[in-house]
N, C-alpha and C positions, 0 to 999 in steps of 0.2 A: 089913722091920720097920716096921709102921705107926707113926704118931706116938705113939700110946699103945698099947703092946703088950698091955696088959691086956684090950683089946677083943676080941682073937682068940685069944690063948694066954697061958698063964702065963709069967712071966719065966723060970722054970726050963725050960719046954719050948723057948722061944726060944734060951736059952743052949745047950741040948743040940743044937739044930739048927746053931747057929754052930760049936760045937766039932766036930761031925761034918764040917762043911764044911772046917774048918781042919785036919782030920786028913790031908788029901791034901797032899803036899809042894808041889805046884805052886800050889795055892790059897793055902797059907800064905805062899809066896814073894810072890805078888801082893799080899796084904794087908800083909805086912811092908814091901815096897817102897813101897806107898802111905803107910804110917805114917811112913816115913822121908823121904818127900817133904815139901815145904812144905805147910802147911795150905791146903786148897782146891785142891790140884793135880788136874788132869784129865789122864789119860794114855790114849793109844791102846793097844789090847790087844797090838799088835806091839812096843811099847816095853819089854816085860818080858823079852824074850829067851827066850821059851818055844819049845822045839824040838819042837812037836807040830803035827799037822794043824789047819787052820783050824776044822774042826768040833769037834775036841776042845777047842781054845782057847775057842771060843764056849760050849761046855758048861760049862767051869769058870767063866767070867764070869757066865753065866746063874745058876748055882747060888749064887755069891757075892751076886748081886743078889737072888735069891729069899729068901735068909736074912736080908737086910737089911744086909749088910756094905758094899756099894757101891751107888752109884746110877749109872744109865746116862744119859749126856749125849749127845743127838743133835745133831750138827753138820752136818746135811745129808748130805754124801757120806761121812762117817765118824762113828763113835761113840767115846765116851770113857768111861772109868771114873773114878769119884771116890769116895774113902772117905767114909763117912757118920760122920765123926769126932765131930761135935757130938752126934748122936743116940746113938752108941755110948757116949760118955762119960756122957751123962745116964742111960741105961738100965743100963749096966754099968761103973760107975766103976772105973778101974784096969786094965781090959782092954787098952786101947791101950798103956799103959805096960808091961804084962807082955809083950805081943807085940813091942814095940819092942826088947826086950832079947834077942830070939832071933837 
């Protein structure tokens, strides 16, 4: 999700891509877990307890990053995921609160 989503897509198109990404139970679990972590938390992809192959796990995290739900933090020999909480609240007020209740 660019800083100003109006530059590349309408808000509705972005929301539809986000909802499509969240339709998969594993990706929804990742996002809900990040929402329930403290603000600014950075987590390694193995910390979510996903029982899938590394390639599948990478695919899910890439998709979440591509739709703008998470950012990728590179820490040299490992990478972390961070919820883009501030940006999501600015662009889609209430979305975080709705998802945190799942």
